[in-house]
N, C-alpha and C positions, 0 to 999 in steps of 0.2 A: 697241893704241897709231889714237887717228886723226885723218886727215894733214886736213892748216891749210893756208890759204890766203893768201899774205898783197893785203892789200889795200891802200888808201890811210890808212883810219883800227885798219889794225889787221890780225893773225889772225884768221879766221874757218873754223869747221870746215867742209869740203870738202861736205859732204850740203847744208849752212846754203847755200854759195855756189850747188847747183848748181839747188837748189830753188829761188833769187833771180833764175838764169837765164831760168824758167818763168815767168817773173812776167808775167802780163796785166792786173792789176785790183790797184793798193790803197788800200786800205780806213785811213784816218784817222781815230780819235779829234782832237778840237780843245782844249778843255782841256787843260796836261800835253803838248799832244804840238805842237800850231801853235805855242801858248802854253805861256807859261810855271807858266799853271796862277791866276796874281792874275789879280785880278777890279780893275781901281781905281773906287773909286763916285765919283760928281762930287755936287756941295750940291744941285744938281735930281736925283737916282738917275740921270742919264746912265750907264752901261755903259762902261769903256774898257780894252782887249786890247793887248798885242801881238803882231806877227809881227814874223819873221826874214826878212828880202832875199833869204838864201839858202838857204831854203824856196822861199820864190816860181822862184827858180831854180828848183832840184832839179825839183820839183812840174812847170815848161814846160821843160822838157830832157824830164822823162819822159814829158807830154804827144808830145811832139815826135818822141818813137822809137815811139806807140801804141799806151804803157801809159795805160793808163784810171783817172783817182781819182777817188775818190767821200771821200765824209766822212758818217757817224754822229757825235752826240753827241747826248748826255746834256738840255744844255740848251739854251735858242731865244734865239740875241742875235741882231739888223741885221747888229751889227759882221761876224758871222762873213758872213753872207751878202753879206755885201759883199765882202769880205776874197775871197772862196772865188771870188767871179763876177765880182774886180779880173784872180783867177790863171788864170781860164777854165774852173771844175771845177764841170757844171752837176748832176749828183749831187749833193744838200749834201739829208741827211735829220738835221729837227735837233728838240728835245725827243722824242728814242730814248728813251723808257724803256724799249722789246727790242730793241737793238740786233741780235738776231738777226732778226726779221721784216727789218727794211730790208738788212740783208747778202742773205735771199735775194732781196730784191727787185730790190737791186740784176745778181746773180748772175744769174735771171733774165735783166732786158730789155739786160742783156750778149755773151745766154750762153756765161757763164763759170763754170765750172769752179772745185768749191773748189781742187784741186790749184794751178791759176791764178793763186791768189790772198793776197795779202800784208797782215798788218791790221796797224798803231804803233796803241799803248796807253800805258796808264802808271799806271792801278786796275782795280780789281775789275772796275768793269764793265765790264770791256772782255773782260774772262775768257772767257764764252761763246760771244761769239764769235770768239775770235783759237784755242778750241782749233777751229773747223769749217778753217782756211784751213789752206794749206802753209806759209809764214811768216810766223813768228809774232813779231811786233820787239817791245820795252819798250823807254820810250826810259829812258835810264845812268839819272835821277832818280824811275824808277817805284815803285810796291812794288813790296816785298819778294820776295810769289808770286808775282806777277809776270815779276819777274827772275831767277829759279827754274822758272819752266815756260816763255817764252819762248825761241825759238830760234832767238834777234839780241839781244843786247840794247845799242842804241846805245853808243856813249863819251864823247855829248854829249849834255847835258841837252834839258829838253825846251822849247820857245818859242827854243831856241840854237841850233837846226840841226840840232837830231836826224832830223826829216823830210827836208833833203840828205844827211843822211852814210846813210840808207835809198835814197834818189834812190840817189845815184852805187855804191850797192851792187850793183844793182840792175841799171845798165848796166855796170858792171865788170864783172860774169857776164856782161853777151851781148856785152861784148869793143863794149861800145857809147860806154864814156863820153868820150870829146873826141870825139864826132860830133857827139850832138846840143846843140848850145847852149838854153839858158833866157831868161829873164827877167827880171833883176834890180829886182822891184815887189812 
């Protein structure tokens, strides 16, 4: 029988909670994680996405706790660049067919070991990176294979506060949930 820890979002395996406490770098996919995965196209070809302010608050809270945030996404979008820069995220890797190479580059730049990293994904393209990190997170509405393989599945869907849930988990594991405040942007 596995020990469980009560969190804000339900029970979590004690081993996963211990892993969350060690995280120094959280890497996120964008489409289906920070956004709901829908891409809105205007008549002039302009692309629109939505981002939840709760995720922004969570990211800022983690950054205020000294935890690095990075983005690795397969698509290229100025909207993503704008949103992530507004949050203060500097490590933004877009148009990445090989997410593992980007992951290794980020870890090398920051001097962070795999056992100190987490990744939030939603689809099969994310698994090659997820299998290298300690905290493997899939959003609630992610691909069924990722849901099976992840050591944490959010209770909230991607684009609706799932990133915030993971940020809260990490801060709660560090007993710093109510210490670091973010900024809802």
